[in-house]
C-alpha positions as a Markdown table, in Angstrom:
| # | Residue | x | y | z |
|---|---|---|---|---|
| 1 | Met | -66.0 | 266.9 | 123.5 |
| 2 | Ser | -69.7 | 267.7 | 123.9 |
| 3 | Trp | -71.2 | 264.3 | 124.8 |
| 4 | Tyr | -72.2 | 265.3 | 128.3 |
| 5 | Glu | -73.4 | 268.8 | 127.9 |
| 6 | Lys | -77.1 | 268.1 | 127.3 |
| 7 | Asp | -79.7 | 265.5 | 128.4 |
| 8 | Thr | -80.6 | 264.0 | 125.1 |
| 9 | Leu | -83.1 | 261.4 | 126.3 |
| 10 | Thr | -86.8 | 261.8 | 126.3 |
| 11 | Ala | -88.6 | 260.9 | 129.5 |
| 12 | Leu | -89.6 | 257.5 | 128.1 |
| 13 | Gln | -86.1 | 256.7 | 126.9 |
| 14 | Ala | -84.7 | 257.7 | 130.2 |
| 15 | Lys | -87.0 | 255.4 | 132.1 |
| 16 | Glu | -86.2 | 252.6 | 129.7 |
| 17 | Gln | -82.4 | 253.1 | 130.2 |
| 18 | Ala | -83.0 | 253.2 | 134.0 |
| 19 | Gln | -84.5 | 249.7 | 133.9 |
| 20 | Lys | -81.5 | 248.5 | 131.8 |
| 21 | Leu | -79.1 | 250.0 | 134.3 |
| 22 | Ala | -81.0 | 248.4 | 137.2 |
| 23 | Phe | -80.4 | 245.0 | 135.8 |
| 24 | Ala | -77.0 | 245.7 | 134.2 |
| 25 | Pro | -75.1 | 243.4 | 136.6 |
| 26 | Ile | -77.4 | 240.5 | 135.6 |
| 27 | Ala | -77.0 | 241.2 | 131.9 |
| 28 | Phe | -73.2 | 241.2 | 132.3 |
| 29 | Gln | -73.2 | 237.9 | 134.1 |
| 30 | Ala | -75.5 | 236.4 | 131.4 |
| 31 | Ala | -73.1 | 237.5 | 128.7 |
| 32 | Arg | -70.2 | 235.9 | 130.6 |
| 33 | Ser | -72.1 | 232.7 | 131.0 |
| 34 | Leu | -73.1 | 232.6 | 127.3 |
| 35 | Asp | -69.4 | 232.9 | 126.5 |
| 36 | Glu | -68.0 | 230.5 | 129.2 |
| 37 | Leu | -70.5 | 227.8 | 128.5 |
| 38 | Gly | -69.7 | 227.9 | 124.8 |
| 39 | Ile | -73.1 | 229.0 | 123.6 |
| 40 | Leu | -71.8 | 232.0 | 121.7 |
| 41 | Thr | -69.2 | 229.8 | 120.0 |
| 42 | Glu | -71.8 | 227.3 | 118.9 |
| 43 | Leu | -74.0 | 230.1 | 117.4 |
| 44 | Asp | -70.9 | 231.6 | 115.7 |
| 45 | Gly | -70.4 | 228.4 | 113.8 |
| 46 | Ala | -74.1 | 227.9 | 112.8 |
| 47 | Ser | -75.0 | 229.9 | 109.7 |
| 48 | Asp | -78.6 | 228.6 | 109.9 |
| 49 | Gly | -79.0 | 229.1 | 113.6 |
| 50 | Leu | -79.7 | 226.6 | 116.4 |
| 51 | Asp | -82.6 | 226.0 | 118.7 |
| 52 | Ala | -82.2 | 225.7 | 122.4 |
| 53 | Ala | -82.3 | 221.8 | 122.4 |
| 54 | Ala | -79.5 | 221.6 | 119.9 |
| 55 | Ile | -77.4 | 224.1 | 121.8 |
| 56 | Ala | -78.0 | 222.3 | 125.0 |
| 57 | Ala | -76.8 | 219.0 | 123.5 |
| 58 | Arg | -73.7 | 220.6 | 122.1 |
| 59 | Cys | -72.7 | 222.5 | 125.2 |
| 60 | Gly | -73.6 | 219.8 | 127.7 |
| 61 | Val | -76.0 | 221.9 | 129.8 |
| 62 | Ser | -79.7 | 221.7 | 130.3 |
| 63 | Glu | -82.2 | 223.1 | 127.8 |
| 64 | Tyr | -83.7 | 225.2 | 130.6 |
| 65 | Gly | -80.3 | 226.8 | 131.3 |
| 66 | Val | -79.7 | 227.6 | 127.6 |
| 67 | Ala | -83.2 | 229.0 | 127.3 |
| 68 | Val | -83.0 | 231.5 | 130.2 |
| 69 | Leu | -79.6 | 232.7 | 129.2 |
| 70 | Leu | -80.6 | 233.2 | 125.6 |
| 71 | Asp | -83.8 | 235.0 | 126.5 |
| 72 | Met | -81.6 | 237.5 | 128.4 |
| 73 | Gly | -79.3 | 237.4 | 125.4 |
| 74 | Leu | -82.3 | 238.6 | 123.2 |
| 75 | Ser | -83.0 | 241.4 | 125.6 |
| 76 | Ala | -79.4 | 242.5 | 125.6 |
| 77 | Gln | -79.2 | 242.3 | 121.8 |
| 78 | Ile | -76.5 | 239.6 | 122.0 |
| 79 | Val | -78.5 | 237.2 | 119.9 |
| 80 | Thr | -81.6 | 237.2 | 117.7 |
| 81 | Gln | -84.3 | 234.6 | 117.2 |
| 82 | Asp | -86.1 | 233.7 | 113.9 |
| 83 | Ser | -89.7 | 232.6 | 113.3 |
| 84 | Glu | -88.6 | 228.9 | 113.8 |
| 85 | Arg | -87.2 | 229.7 | 117.2 |
| 86 | Arg | -83.6 | 229.3 | 116.1 |
| 87 | Tyr | -81.1 | 231.6 | 117.7 |
| 88 | His | -78.4 | 233.5 | 115.7 |
| 89 | Leu | -75.4 | 235.5 | 116.9 |
| 90 | Ala | -76.0 | 239.2 | 116.7 |
| 91 | Arg | -73.3 | 241.8 | 116.0 |
| 92 | Leu | -73.0 | 242.6 | 119.7 |
| 93 | Gly | -72.5 | 238.9 | 120.4 |
| 94 | His | -69.9 | 238.7 | 117.6 |
| 95 | Phe | -67.8 | 241.5 | 119.4 |
| 96 | Leu | -68.2 | 239.8 | 122.8 |
| 97 | Leu | -66.7 | 236.7 | 121.2 |
| 98 | His | -64.1 | 238.1 | 118.9 |
| 99 | Asp | -63.1 | 241.7 | 119.8 |
| 100 | Gly | -59.9 | 241.9 | 121.8 |
| 101 | Met | -60.8 | 245.1 | 123.5 |
| 102 | Thr | -64.2 | 243.8 | 124.6 |
| 103 | Arg | -62.7 | 240.6 | 125.9 |
| 104 | Ala | -59.9 | 242.4 | 127.8 |
| 105 | Asn | -62.5 | 244.7 | 129.4 |
| 106 | Met | -64.9 | 241.9 | 130.3 |
| 107 | Gly | -62.2 | 239.8 | 131.8 |
| 108 | Phe | -60.9 | 242.7 | 133.9 |
| 109 | Thr | -64.4 | 243.6 | 135.1 |
| 110 | Ala | -65.3 | 240.1 | 135.9 |
| 111 | Asp | -62.1 | 238.8 | 137.6 |
| 112 | Val | -60.7 | 242.0 | 139.1 |
| 113 | Cys | -63.5 | 244.4 | 139.8 |
| 114 | Tyr | -66.9 | 242.7 | 140.1 |
| 115 | Arg | -67.0 | 241.6 | 143.7 |
| 116 | Ala | -65.0 | 244.6 | 144.9 |
| 117 | Met | -67.5 | 247.1 | 143.4 |
| 118 | Ser | -70.0 | 246.2 | 146.1 |
| 119 | His | -67.7 | 248.2 | 148.5 |
| 120 | Leu | -67.7 | 251.4 | 146.3 |
| 121 | Ser | -69.7 | 253.6 | 148.7 |
| 122 | Glu | -67.4 | 252.5 | 151.5 |
| 123 | Ala | -64.4 | 253.4 | 149.4 |
| 124 | Ile | -65.8 | 256.8 | 148.6 |
| 125 | Arg | -66.6 | 257.5 | 152.3 |
| 126 | Ser | -63.3 | 256.3 | 153.6 |
| 127 | Gly | -60.9 | 257.4 | 150.8 |
| 128 | Thr | -59.4 | 253.9 | 150.8 |
| 129 | Pro | -59.6 | 251.0 | 148.4 |
| 130 | Ala | -62.3 | 249.2 | 150.4 |
| 131 | Gly | -63.0 | 246.6 | 147.7 |
| 132 | Leu | -59.4 | 245.4 | 147.7 |
| 133 | Lys | -60.1 | 243.1 | 150.6 |
| 134 | Glu | -61.9 | 240.8 | 148.1 |
| 135 | Leu | -58.5 | 240.1 | 146.5 |
| 136 | Gly | -56.0 | 240.3 | 149.4 |
| 137 | Asp | -54.8 | 242.2 | 152.4 |
| 138 | Trp | -52.6 | 245.0 | 151.0 |
| 139 | Pro | -52.7 | 248.8 | 151.4 |
| 140 | Thr | -53.0 | 249.1 | 147.6 |
| 141 | Ile | -53.3 | 246.7 | 144.8 |
| 142 | Tyr | -49.7 | 247.5 | 143.6 |
| 143 | Glu | -48.1 | 245.7 | 146.6 |
| 144 | Gly | -50.2 | 242.7 | 145.7 |
| 145 | Leu | -49.9 | 242.5 | 142.0 |
| 146 | Ser | -47.2 | 239.8 | 142.0 |
| 147 | Arg | -49.2 | 237.8 | 144.5 |
| 148 | Leu | -52.6 | 237.9 | 142.9 |
| 149 | Pro | -54.2 | 234.5 | 142.0 |
| 150 | Ala | -53.0 | 233.5 | 138.5 |
| 151 | Glu | -56.3 | 234.0 | 136.7 |
| 152 | Ile | -57.0 | 237.4 | 138.3 |
| 153 | Arg | -53.4 | 238.6 | 137.7 |
| 154 | Gln | -53.6 | 237.5 | 134.1 |
| 155 | Ser | -56.9 | 239.4 | 133.5 |
| 156 | Trp | -55.2 | 242.5 | 135.1 |
| 157 | Leu | -52.2 | 242.2 | 132.8 |
| 158 | Asp | -54.3 | 241.5 | 129.7 |
| 159 | Phe | -56.3 | 244.7 | 130.4 |
| 160 | Asp | -53.2 | 246.8 | 131.1 |
| 161 | His | -51.2 | 245.4 | 128.1 |
| 162 | Phe | -54.0 | 245.5 | 125.6 |
| 163 | Tyr | -54.0 | 249.3 | 125.5 |
| 164 | Ser | -50.3 | 249.9 | 126.0 |
| 165 | Asp | -49.2 | 247.3 | 123.4 |
| 166 | Arg | -51.1 | 249.1 | 120.6 |
| 167 | Ala | -49.3 | 252.4 | 121.4 |
| 168 | Phe | -45.8 | 251.0 | 121.8 |
| 169 | Pro | -44.7 | 250.6 | 118.2 |
| 170 | Arg | -45.3 | 254.2 | 117.3 |
| 171 | Leu | -43.8 | 255.3 | 120.7 |
| 172 | Leu | -40.6 | 253.4 | 120.3 |
| 173 | Lys | -39.8 | 255.3 | 117.1 |
| 174 | Lys | -40.7 | 258.6 | 118.8 |
| 175 | Val | -38.9 | 258.2 | 122.1 |
| 176 | Leu | -35.9 | 256.3 | 121.0 |
| 177 | Gly | -35.6 | 258.6 | 118.0 |
| 178 | Glu | -33.7 | 260.9 | 120.4 |
| 179 | Arg | -31.1 | 258.2 | 120.7 |
| 180 | Pro | -31.0 | 258.2 | 124.5 |
| 181 | Ala | -28.0 | 256.5 | 126.1 |
| 182 | His | -30.0 | 255.7 | 129.2 |
| 183 | Leu | -33.8 | 255.6 | 129.8 |
| 184 | Ile | -35.3 | 255.7 | 133.2 |
| 185 | Asp | -38.6 | 253.7 | 133.2 |
| 186 | Ile | -40.6 | 254.7 | 136.3 |
| 187 | Gly | -43.4 | 252.2 | 137.0 |
| 188 | Gly | -41.9 | 249.6 | 134.6 |
| 189 | Asn | -44.1 | 246.8 | 135.9 |
| 190 | Thr | -43.2 | 243.5 | 134.1 |
| 191 | Gly | -40.5 | 245.2 | 132.0 |
| 192 | Lys | -42.4 | 245.0 | 128.8 |
| 193 | Trp | -41.5 | 248.5 | 127.6 |
| 194 | Ala | -37.9 | 248.0 | 128.7 |
| 195 | Leu | -37.6 | 244.8 | 126.7 |
| 196 | Gln | -39.1 | 246.5 | 123.6 |
| 197 | Cys | -36.6 | 249.4 | 124.0 |
| 198 | Cys | -33.7 | 247.0 | 124.0 |
| 199 | Ala | -35.0 | 245.1 | 121.0 |
| 200 | His | -35.5 | 248.3 | 119.1 |
| 201 | Asp | -32.1 | 249.9 | 120.0 |
| 202 | Glu | -29.0 | 247.8 | 120.4 |
| 203 | Gln | -27.2 | 250.4 | 122.6 |
| 204 | Val | -29.8 | 251.8 | 125.0 |
| 205 | Gln | -29.6 | 251.1 | 128.7 |
| 206 | Val | -32.8 | 251.0 | 130.7 |
| 207 | Thr | -33.3 | 251.3 | 134.5 |
| 208 | Ile | -36.7 | 250.2 | 135.8 |
| 209 | Val | -38.0 | 251.9 | 138.9 |
| 210 | Asp | -40.8 | 250.1 | 140.7 |
| 211 | Leu | -41.8 | 248.2 | 143.8 |
| 212 | Pro | -39.5 | 245.4 | 144.8 |
| 213 | Gly | -41.9 | 242.6 | 143.8 |
| 214 | Gln | -42.4 | 244.1 | 140.3 |
| 215 | Ile | -38.6 | 244.6 | 139.9 |
| 216 | Asp | -38.0 | 240.9 | 140.6 |
| 217 | Leu | -40.6 | 240.0 | 138.0 |
| 218 | Ala | -39.2 | 242.5 | 135.4 |
| 219 | Met | -35.6 | 241.4 | 136.0 |
| 220 | Asn | -36.6 | 237.7 | 135.6 |
| 221 | Asn | -38.1 | 238.7 | 132.2 |
| 222 | Ala | -35.0 | 240.6 | 131.3 |
| 223 | His | -32.8 | 237.6 | 132.0 |
| 224 | Ala | -35.0 | 235.3 | 130.0 |
| 225 | Ala | -34.9 | 237.7 | 127.0 |
| 226 | Gly | -31.1 | 238.1 | 127.2 |
| 227 | Tyr | -31.1 | 241.7 | 128.2 |
| 228 | Ala | -29.9 | 241.5 | 131.8 |
| 229 | Asp | -26.7 | 243.4 | 130.9 |
| 230 | Arg | -28.8 | 246.4 | 129.6 |
| 231 | Ile | -31.9 | 246.4 | 131.9 |
| 232 | His | -31.3 | 247.3 | 135.5 |
| 233 | Gly | -33.6 | 247.4 | 138.5 |
| 234 | His | -34.0 | 250.2 | 141.0 |
| 235 | Pro | -36.5 | 249.0 | 143.6 |
| 236 | Leu | -38.3 | 251.7 | 145.6 |
| 237 | Asp | -41.7 | 253.0 | 146.7 |
| 238 | Ile | -42.1 | 256.2 | 144.7 |
| 239 | Leu | -44.0 | 257.9 | 147.6 |
| 240 | Asp | -41.3 | 257.2 | 150.1 |
| 241 | Leu | -39.1 | 260.4 | 150.0 |
| 242 | Arg | -36.4 | 258.6 | 151.9 |
| 243 | Gln | -35.7 | 256.3 | 148.9 |
| 244 | Pro | -33.8 | 258.2 | 146.2 |
| 245 | Leu | -34.5 | 258.1 | 142.5 |
| 246 | Pro | -31.7 | 257.6 | 140.0 |
| 247 | Thr | -29.9 | 260.8 | 139.0 |
| 248 | His | -28.9 | 259.8 | 135.5 |
| 249 | Gly | -30.9 | 259.2 | 132.4 |
| 250 | Asp | -31.4 | 261.4 | 129.4 |
| 251 | Val | -34.9 | 260.2 | 128.8 |
| 252 | Trp | -37.4 | 259.6 | 131.7 |
| 253 | Trp | -40.5 | 257.5 | 130.9 |
| 254 | Met | -43.8 | 257.0 | 132.7 |
| 255 | Ser | -46.5 | 255.0 | 130.9 |
| 256 | Gln | -49.9 | 254.6 | 132.4 |
| 257 | Phe | -48.3 | 255.3 | 135.8 |
| 258 | Leu | -49.3 | 258.7 | 137.1 |
| 259 | Asp | -53.0 | 257.8 | 136.8 |
| 260 | Cys | -52.3 | 255.5 | 139.8 |
| 261 | Phe | -51.9 | 258.5 | 142.1 |
| 262 | Ser | -53.8 | 261.5 | 143.6 |
| 263 | Pro | -53.2 | 265.0 | 142.2 |
| 264 | Met | -50.9 | 265.9 | 145.2 |
| 265 | Glu | -49.0 | 262.6 | 144.8 |
| 266 | Ile | -48.5 | 263.3 | 141.1 |
| 267 | Leu | -47.2 | 266.8 | 141.9 |
| 268 | Gly | -44.8 | 265.3 | 144.4 |
| 269 | Ile | -43.6 | 262.6 | 142.0 |
| 270 | Leu | -43.0 | 265.1 | 139.2 |
| 271 | Arg | -41.1 | 267.4 | 141.5 |
| 272 | Arg | -38.9 | 264.5 | 142.5 |
| 273 | Val | -38.2 | 263.7 | 138.9 |
| 274 | Arg | -37.5 | 267.4 | 138.2 |
| 275 | Thr | -35.0 | 267.4 | 140.9 |
| 276 | Ala | -33.3 | 264.1 | 140.1 |
| 277 | Met | -33.0 | 264.3 | 136.4 |
| 278 | Pro | -30.2 | 266.1 | 134.4 |
| 279 | Ala | -31.2 | 269.6 | 133.4 |
| 280 | Asp | -31.4 | 268.8 | 129.7 |
| 281 | Ala | -33.3 | 265.5 | 130.0 |
| 282 | Ser | -36.7 | 264.9 | 128.4 |
| 283 | Val | -39.6 | 263.4 | 130.3 |
| 284 | Tyr | -42.2 | 261.4 | 128.4 |
| 285 | Ile | -45.6 | 260.7 | 129.9 |
| 286 | Leu | -48.1 | 258.4 | 128.3 |
| 287 | Glu | -51.6 | 258.7 | 129.7 |
| 288 | Met | -55.3 | 258.4 | 128.7 |
| 289 | Phe | -57.4 | 261.5 | 129.3 |
| 290 | Trp | -61.2 | 260.9 | 129.1 |
| 291 | Asp | -61.8 | 264.3 | 127.5 |
| 292 | Cys | -59.3 | 263.6 | 124.7 |
| 293 | Gln | -61.1 | 260.6 | 123.3 |
| 294 | Asp | -62.6 | 260.3 | 119.8 |
| 295 | Phe | -65.5 | 258.2 | 120.8 |
| 296 | Glu | -67.9 | 258.5 | 123.7 |
| 297 | Ala | -67.6 | 254.7 | 124.5 |
| 298 | Ala | -63.9 | 255.4 | 125.2 |
| 299 | Ala | -64.7 | 258.2 | 127.7 |
| 300 | Tyr | -67.3 | 255.9 | 129.3 |
| 301 | Ser | -64.7 | 253.1 | 129.7 |
| 302 | Leu | -62.1 | 255.4 | 131.2 |
| 303 | Asn | -64.6 | 256.9 | 133.7 |
| 304 | Ala | -65.6 | 253.4 | 134.7 |
| 305 | Thr | -62.0 | 252.4 | 135.1 |
| 306 | Ser | -61.5 | 255.4 | 137.4 |
| 307 | Leu | -63.8 | 253.6 | 139.8 |
| 308 | Tyr | -61.4 | 250.7 | 139.8 |
| 309 | Phe | -58.8 | 253.0 | 141.1 |
| 310 | Thr | -61.2 | 254.3 | 143.7 |
| 311 | Cys | -62.4 | 250.9 | 144.9 |
| 312 | Leu | -59.5 | 248.6 | 144.4 |
| 313 | Ala | -56.2 | 250.3 | 143.4 |
| 314 | Asn | -55.5 | 252.9 | 146.0 |
| 315 | Gly | -58.7 | 254.9 | 146.8 |
| 316 | Asn | -57.5 | 258.3 | 145.5 |
| 317 | Ser | -56.5 | 258.2 | 141.8 |
| 318 | Arg | -58.3 | 258.2 | 138.5 |
| 319 | Phe | -58.1 | 258.9 | 134.7 |
| 320 | Tyr | -57.9 | 262.7 | 134.6 |
| 321 | Arg | -59.1 | 265.4 | 132.4 |
| 322 | Ser | -56.2 | 266.7 | 130.4 |
| 323 | Asp | -56.5 | 270.3 | 131.6 |
| 324 | Glu | -56.4 | 269.2 | 135.3 |
| 325 | Phe | -53.4 | 267.1 | 134.6 |
| 326 | Leu | -51.5 | 269.7 | 132.7 |
| 327 | Asp | -52.0 | 272.2 | 135.5 |
| 328 | Ile | -50.1 | 269.8 | 137.8 |
| 329 | Val | -47.4 | 269.3 | 135.2 |
| 330 | Arg | -46.7 | 273.1 | 135.1 |
| 331 | Glu | -46.9 | 273.5 | 138.9 |
| 332 | Ala | -44.2 | 270.8 | 139.2 |
| 333 | Gly | -41.8 | 272.9 | 137.1 |
| 334 | Phe | -42.2 | 271.5 | 133.7 |
| 335 | Ser | -43.1 | 272.9 | 130.3 |
| 336 | Val | -45.1 | 270.9 | 127.8 |
| 337 | Ala | -42.8 | 270.7 | 124.7 |
| 338 | Glu | -45.2 | 268.5 | 122.8 |
| 339 | Gln | -48.6 | 266.9 | 123.1 |
| 340 | Val | -49.8 | 264.1 | 120.7 |
| 341 | Asn | -53.3 | 262.8 | 121.1 |
| 342 | Gly | -54.8 | 259.7 | 119.5 |
| 343 | Ile | -51.9 | 257.3 | 119.9 |
| 344 | Gly | -53.0 | 253.6 | 119.9 |
| 345 | Leu | -56.4 | 253.3 | 121.4 |
| 346 | Gly | -56.7 | 256.8 | 122.9 |
| 347 | His | -53.4 | 257.5 | 124.5 |
| 348 | Thr | -51.9 | 261.0 | 124.8 |
| 349 | Leu | -48.1 | 261.4 | 124.8 |
| 350 | Leu | -46.6 | 264.4 | 126.6 |
| 351 | Arg | -43.0 | 265.4 | 126.2 |
| 352 | Leu | -41.9 | 267.6 | 129.1 |
| 353 | Val | -38.8 | 269.7 | 129.6 |
| 354 | Ala | -37.7 | 271.6 | 132.7 |
| 355 | Ala | -39.3 | 275.0 | 132.8 |
């Protein structure tokens, strides 16, 4: 990973990029409007291109509105324009319209993060999720997940599930290949992993450990899927030491969970797991480390998402470097039995055993 070791821009390129960064929020909103107003869809279906008047008539907005959006679309390389002043969808515009990852990221940024990010400096100074007040009055976003407005909550879930869903098929074979009798899913959220475990293995029992609101949602999903006899809820706040963890389970699972906590909190959680679990149990951790990515765009996305944790989630967590995270794992009393990078869209799977 050597993307950030040198300054590769010339002075002119750097100044040019600085201007794009200065207007980046406006370009983002223009892209959203081009999508929301149906302009990208109309261009996607027009092999010969369309002029502004034709697009305006089809989308039901003014020609002026179409023109100013598409002029910004030209500068952002979302569209192109030919000599007859007809617009065409560019490759970047195609991905804005059709790429699932891009759409999940855009929706998450627009609906969950955008307004909150104006409070980022306050969040850094205070060490609290100062931007969360744009969504609700909770100490962290996790207490409020089940109460977010429907559109915002859906964008949060779409973002979260887009990445985990693409890792799960391979992980089910790996984790359930041990034939565990009982799996403890810490931070099980909506119960999606637990449901897939029960569908994959007809015998496995799963206990979901999460906040009470999330447990209610997960158990509703378990009932609806017909797995209420094999999926169990264990409501608790993982940071409240007065609330005990389960003490059974031959496999313990944490997926995209520990990035929601500070280093000292991660250390405390892992020590709690180390104390509660049977001596011969395996602990699987699925995380995304920005220094283990194959593409710089992935590292960029993870570092941007870390600021969501700073400003919205809890004020003190992030996506970690792998070496920093592994130091915590070892300090908590675990050995790394296996590390597999490149799962799904950039996940790393760690299998831990008691040291």
